PADO-484672 format. One record per residue (C-alpha): residue number from 1; residue in three letters; y negated, x negated, z. Coordinates in steps of 0.5 Angstrom, whole numbers. Example, Ala and Ser with C-alpha at 12.3 -4.5 7.8 and 13.67 -1.06 7.14 Angstrom:
2
- n, res, Y, X, Z
- 1, ALA, 9, -25, 16
- 2, SER, 2, -27, 14
% end
This chain:
221
- n, res, Y, X, Z
- 1, MET, -177, -69, -6
- 2, ASP, -177, -74, 0
- 3, TYR, -173, -69, 5
- 4, SER, -169, -73, 11
- 5, TRP, -164, -69, 13
- 6, ASP, -163, -68, 21
- 7, PHE, -157, -63, 23
- 8, GLY, -158, -66, 31
- 9, PRO, -163, -60, 32
- 10, VAL, -157, -55, 30
- 11, ILE, -152, -58, 33
- 12, ALA, -155, -58, 40
- 13, ARG, -156, -50, 39
- 14, PHE, -149, -50, 36
- 15, ASP, -146, -45, 42
- 16, MET, -152, -39, 39
- 17, LEU, -148, -40, 32
- 18, ALA, -142, -39, 35
- 19, ILE, -144, -33, 38
- 20, GLY, -146, -30, 32
- 21, PHE, -139, -32, 28
- 22, LEU, -135, -29, 34
- 23, ASN, -140, -23, 33
- 24, THR, -139, -22, 25
- 25, ILE, -131, -22, 27
- 26, LYS, -131, -17, 32
- 27, ILE, -136, -12, 28
- 28, ALA, -132, -13, 22
- 29, ILE, -125, -13, 25
- 30, VAL, -127, -6, 28
- 31, SER, -131, -3, 22
- 32, ILE, -125, -5, 18
- 33, LEU, -120, -1, 23
- 34, LEU, -124, 5, 23
- 35, GLY, -126, 5, 16
- 36, VAL, -119, 5, 15
- 37, VAL, -118, 11, 19
- 38, VAL, -125, 15, 15
- 39, GLY, -121, 13, 9
- 40, LEU, -115, 17, 10
- 41, VAL, -118, 22, 14
- 42, LEU, -122, 23, 7
- 43, VAL, -117, 22, 2
- 44, LEU, -113, 27, 5
- 45, MET, -119, 32, 4
- 46, ARG, -120, 29, -3
- 47, LEU, -113, 30, -5
- 48, SER, -113, 37, -2
- 49, PRO, -112, 44, -6
- 50, ARG, -117, 47, -2
- 51, LYS, -123, 45, -5
- 52, TRP, -128, 47, 2
- 53, LEU, -124, 41, 4
- 54, SER, -124, 37, -3
- 55, TRP, -131, 37, -5
- 56, PRO, -134, 35, 2
- 57, ALA, -130, 29, 1
- 58, ALA, -132, 29, -6
- 59, ILE, -139, 28, -4
- 60, PHE, -139, 24, 2
- 61, ILE, -136, 19, -2
- 62, GLU, -140, 19, -8
- 63, PHE, -146, 19, -3
- 64, TYR, -144, 12, 0
- 65, ARG, -141, 9, -8
- 66, ASN, -149, 11, -10
- 67, THR, -154, 9, -4
- 68, PRO, -155, 1, -1
- 69, PRO, -152, 0, 4
- 70, ILE, -158, -2, 8
- 71, VAL, -160, 5, 8
- 72, HIS, -154, 6, 11
- 73, PHE, -155, 1, 17
- 74, PHE, -163, 4, 18
- 75, TRP, -161, 12, 18
- 76, PHE, -156, 11, 24
- 77, PHE, -160, 6, 28
- 78, TYR, -168, 10, 26
- 79, ALA, -166, 16, 24
- 80, LEU, -159, 19, 27
- 81, PRO, -163, 18, 34
- 82, VAL, -167, 23, 32
- 83, LEU, -164, 27, 30
- 84, LEU, -158, 27, 36
- 85, SER, -164, 26, 42
- 86, VAL, -159, 19, 42
- 87, SER, -161, 12, 43
- 88, LEU, -156, 8, 39
- 89, ASP, -156, 0, 41
- 90, PRO, -155, -5, 34
- 91, TYR, -147, -6, 35
- 92, VAL, -146, 2, 35
- 93, ALA, -150, 4, 29
- 94, ALA, -147, -2, 25
- 95, VAL, -141, -1, 26
- 96, LEU, -142, 7, 24
- 97, ALA, -146, 4, 18
- 98, LEU, -141, -1, 16
- 99, SER, -134, 4, 18
- 100, THR, -137, 11, 14
- 101, GLN, -138, 6, 8
- 102, SER, -132, 2, 8
- 103, GLY, -128, 9, 9
- 104, ALA, -131, 11, 3
- 105, PHE, -129, 7, -2
- 106, TYR, -122, 6, 2
- 107, ALA, -121, 13, 1
- 108, GLU, -122, 12, -6
- 109, VAL, -117, 6, -6
- 110, PHE, -112, 10, -2
- 111, ARG, -113, 16, -7
- 112, GLY, -112, 11, -13
- 113, GLY, -106, 8, -11
- 114, ILE, -103, 15, -10
- 115, VAL, -105, 17, -17
- 116, SER, -102, 12, -20
- 117, ILE, -95, 13, -19
- 118, GLU, -93, 17, -25
- 119, ARG, -92, 24, -25
- 120, GLY, -84, 24, -27
- 121, GLN, -83, 21, -20
- 122, TRP, -87, 27, -16
- 123, GLU, -83, 32, -21
- 124, GLY, -76, 29, -20
- 125, ALA, -77, 29, -13
- 126, ARG, -79, 36, -13
- 127, ALA, -73, 38, -17
- 128, LEU, -69, 35, -12
- 129, GLY, -72, 40, -7
- 130, MET, -75, 34, -3
- 131, THR, -81, 37, 1
- 132, HIS, -88, 33, 0
- 133, ALA, -88, 30, 8
- 134, ALA, -80, 27, 4
- 135, LEU, -84, 26, -2
- 136, MET, -90, 22, 1
- 137, ARG, -86, 18, 6
- 138, ARG, -80, 16, 2
- 139, ILE, -83, 15, -6
- 140, ILE, -90, 16, -7
- 141, VAL, -93, 11, -1
- 142, PRO, -88, 6, -1
- 143, GLN, -90, 5, -9
- 144, ALA, -97, 7, -7
- 145, ILE, -98, 2, -2
- 146, SER, -97, -5, -6
- 147, ARG, -102, -3, -12
- 148, MET, -107, -1, -6
- 149, VAL, -106, -8, -3
- 150, PRO, -111, -12, -8
- 151, PRO, -117, -7, -9
- 152, PHE, -117, -6, 0
- 153, ILE, -117, -14, 1
- 154, GLU, -122, -14, -4
- 155, ARG, -126, -9, -1
- 156, SER, -125, -11, 7
- 157, PHE, -128, -19, 4
- 158, GLU, -135, -14, 1
- 159, LEU, -135, -11, 8
- 160, LEU, -134, -18, 12
- 161, LYS, -140, -20, 8
- 162, THR, -145, -14, 9
- 163, THR, -143, -15, 16
- 164, ALA, -150, -20, 15
- 165, LEU, -154, -13, 14
- 166, ALA, -153, -13, 22
- 167, SER, -158, -17, 23
- 168, THR, -163, -12, 20
- 169, LEU, -162, -9, 26
- 170, ALA, -163, -14, 31
- 171, TYR, -156, -15, 32
- 172, ALA, -153, -21, 34
- 173, ASP, -149, -23, 28
- 174, LEU, -148, -30, 25
- 175, LEU, -155, -29, 20
- 176, TYR, -159, -26, 26
- 177, GLN, -157, -32, 31
- 178, ALA, -158, -37, 25
- 179, MET, -165, -34, 25
- 180, MET, -166, -36, 32
- 181, VAL, -164, -43, 32
- 182, ASN, -169, -43, 26
- 183, ALA, -174, -41, 30
- 184, GLU, -173, -46, 35
- 185, THR, -172, -52, 30
- 186, PHE, -176, -50, 24
- 187, ARG, -170, -54, 20
- 188, PRO, -169, -48, 15
- 189, LEU, -165, -53, 11
- 190, GLU, -160, -55, 16
- 191, VAL, -159, -47, 20
- 192, TYR, -157, -44, 13
- 193, THR, -154, -50, 10
- 194, THR, -149, -49, 16
- 195, ILE, -148, -41, 16
- 196, ALA, -146, -42, 9
- 197, LEU, -141, -46, 11
- 198, MET, -139, -42, 17
- 199, TYR, -138, -36, 12
- 200, LEU, -134, -40, 8
- 201, VAL, -129, -42, 13
- 202, LEU, -128, -35, 16
- 203, LEU, -127, -32, 8
- 204, VAL, -122, -38, 6
- 205, THR, -119, -36, 12
- 206, ALA, -119, -29, 11
- 207, SER, -117, -30, 4
- 208, GLN, -111, -34, 6
- 209, LEU, -109, -29, 12
- 210, ALA, -109, -23, 6
- 211, ARG, -105, -27, 1
- 212, LEU, -100, -29, 7
- 213, ALA, -100, -22, 9
- 214, GLU, -99, -19, 2
- 215, ALA, -93, -24, 0
- 216, ARG, -90, -21, 5
- 217, LEU, -91, -14, 4
- 218, THR, -88, -16, -3
- 219, ALA, -82, -20, 0
- 220, TYR, -80, -14, 5
- 221, GLN, -81, -8, -1
% end
């Protein structure tokens, strides 16, 4: 194949890709923060002895674990406005889809870390008269956090990659901006090679920061 590479048109429109890059970071950070909140609420419900709390949480988690992420994007963008008679812009719909989806997975990460603590520690603390709140704060949670960190980081990376689906809602993330650049330049090879490298830089940087945070957390403990 005789193909002449030319990144000039892409470089000339790099400001468009930079906007998409920043928008991808923004939506990922907001969705992770909201996802953690959703996950904490879900895990408290999931571990509750009251079935009217644990069952809805279990159903919610299983729904998100067993349905395609793109369906969640379409539901929040196209279906929810019909149900509530409201209009959602692509950013809000994408954040709702990502945060609820990640919250379901984060809840399982949190639950896995908590229930992995040996039952003897639970029983020993109770035998000493420790309250449930003190037991969780002093014994269970500190140990569980170190076990939660690796799967939490892995899930956050998956969320970061899933942000590309926001482009299907016309949200100006990196992939959507790349499609706009490609429509103007007709250089798909150069455009999508460039954004692949930009995603690589983003994920590698996030990976290094996550490893640093994990190392500091381990040293602190």
